[in-house]
C-alpha positions in Angstrom: -56.1 -102.3 49.8 -53.1 -100.4 47.6 -55.8 -99.1 45.3 -57.7 -97.5 48.0 -54.7 -96.2 49.9 -54.0 -94.6 45.9 -56.8 -93.1 45.3 -57.3 -91.7 48.6 -53.8 -89.8 48.0 -55.0 -88.7 44.5 -58.1 -87.0 46.4 -56.3 -85.4 48.1 -53.7 -84.2 45.6 -56.7 -83.1 43.6 -57.8 -80.9 46.6 -54.7 -79.0 46.6 -55.4 -77.8 43.1 -58.3 -76.0 44.6 -57.3 -74.8 47.9 -54.8 -72.8 49.6 -55.3 -74.4 53.0 -53.0 -76.4 54.4 -54.3 -80.3 53.4 -52.5 -83.3 52.2 -49.0 -81.8 53.5 -47.7 -85.0 54.3 -46.3 -86.6 57.2 -42.9 -86.9 59.3 -43.3 -89.5 62.1 -46.4 -87.9 64.1 -45.3 -84.5 63.0 -45.6 -82.2 59.8 -42.6 -82.5 57.4 -39.9 -79.8 57.9 -40.8 -77.8 55.3 -44.7 -77.7 55.5 -43.5 -76.3 59.4 -41.6 -74.0 58.4 -43.4 -72.7 55.7 -46.6 -72.1 58.4 -44.2 -70.2 60.7 -43.0 -67.9 58.1 -46.7 -67.7 57.1 -47.9 -67.1 60.7 -45.2 -64.4 61.3 -46.0 -62.4 58.2 -49.8 -62.8 59.5 -49.0 -60.9 62.6 -46.4 -58.3 61.1 -49.5 -57.2 58.9 -52.1 -57.3 62.2 -49.1 -55.2 64.2 -48.1 -52.6 61.7 -49.5 -49.4 61.9 -51.3 -47.0 59.0 -48.5 -44.3 57.8 -51.8 -41.9 58.0 -49.0 -38.7 57.8 -47.8 -40.3 54.6 -51.1 -40.9 53.0 -52.5 -37.7 54.0 -49.3 -35.9 52.1 -49.9 -38.0 49.4 -53.8 -37.5 49.1 -52.7 -33.6 49.0 -50.5 -34.3 46.4 -53.3 -35.1 43.9 -55.3 -32.4 45.1 -57.5 -33.7 47.7 -58.4 -32.8 51.3 -58.1 -36.0 53.4 -59.6 -35.8 57.2 -57.7 -38.3 59.5 -60.1 -40.3 61.9 -59.9 -42.6 64.8 -62.2 -45.4 66.0 -63.0 -45.5 69.8 -60.3 -48.2 70.2 -57.9 -46.4 72.1 -54.7 -48.4 70.8 -54.0 -51.5 68.9 -54.0 -54.1 72.2 -57.7 -52.8 72.9 -58.2 -52.7 68.9 -57.6 -56.2 68.6 -59.1 -57.5 72.1 -62.6 -55.5 71.5 -63.7 -55.0 67.9 -66.8 -53.4 68.3 -64.5 -50.3 69.3 -62.8 -50.6 66.2 -66.6 -50.4 64.6 -67.4 -46.6 66.3 -65.5 -43.3 66.2 -63.9 -41.9 68.9 -65.6 -38.9 70.2 -63.1 -36.5 69.0 -63.3 -37.9 65.3 -67.3 -37.6 65.1 -67.1 -34.0 66.6 -63.8 -33.2 63.6 -66.8 -34.4 61.2 -69.6 -32.0 62.5 -70.5 -30.0 59.4 -68.4 -31.5 56.9 -71.4 -33.3 55.2 -71.2 -33.4 51.3 -73.0 -35.1 48.7 -71.4 -37.3 46.8 -71.6 -40.6 45.2 -68.8 -42.4 46.6 -66.5 -42.0 50.2 -63.0 -43.6 50.2 -62.4 -44.5 54.2 -58.6 -45.4 54.3 -58.9 -47.7 57.6 -56.3 -49.9 58.7 -58.5 -53.1 59.6 -56.3 -56.2 60.2 -53.7 -55.2 58.0 -52.4 -51.6 57.8 -49.6 -52.6 55.3 -52.0 -53.7 52.5 -53.4 -50.3 53.2 -50.3 -48.6 53.2 -49.2 -50.4 49.9 -52.3 -50.1 47.7 -54.4 -47.4 48.8 -52.7 -44.5 46.7 -52.4 -46.9 43.3 -56.2 -48.1 43.7 -57.4 -44.5 44.5 -55.1 -43.1 41.4 -56.6 -45.7 39.1 -60.4 -45.1 40.2 -60.3 -41.0 40.5 -60.3 -39.0 37.8 -57.4 -37.1 36.9 -55.6 -34.9 34.1 -53.6 -37.7 32.7 -55.8 -40.2 32.8 -58.6 -41.1 30.3 -61.7 -41.6 31.2 -63.7 -44.7 32.4 -67.0 -45.2 33.7 -65.2 -45.4 37.3 -64.7 -41.9 36.7 -67.9 -40.9 36.8 -68.0 -39.9 40.3 -69.8 -36.9 41.0 -68.6 -35.1 44.2 -69.3 -32.0 45.3 -66.1 -32.0 47.6 -64.3 -35.1 48.1 -62.6 -35.9 51.1 -61.0 -39.2 51.8 -61.0 -40.2 55.3 -57.7 -42.3 56.6 -58.8 -43.8 59.9 -56.3 -45.8 62.2 -57.8 -49.0 64.3 -60.7 -48.9 62.5 -62.6 -51.7 61.1 -64.7 -52.1 57.5 -68.1 -50.8 59.5 -66.8 -47.6 60.7 -69.2 -45.2 60.1 -67.7 -42.1 58.3 -70.2 -40.1 59.7 -71.8 -39.4 63.4 
């Protein structure tokens, strides 16, 4: 019996090596250990902060302009964050104003960058510019295959309350 229990515990420990899921965290009476409970609360708070953070489109657009790009600010059909979270389908469509602002801006290019807040505006605020600066060609960067992007006119879009399927054109 002890061998079976020991083998079972060992299997759970091995499983923890391959996942960040909360498996085999132990027990304390009928609950989880205090450290595991506190870690869960911390992770949950960080996730809520990420979901309710806002995309800093003004800062992003200013930074994009500073590297010679002309960004376009767009909005999804969701009028506010609460509706956006409750109605994912609204986040997949552009607002009427955004669709009309895109009218006549069609350009031929290989890649279009849409900086959308999705479920973590904090991630876009922190990582969008470093990513774009590493991918887009620039005078101080050496040439790589990623710099073979051919655009007659590149206008990255910064879009609030937009999900990944939000189309960049009407």
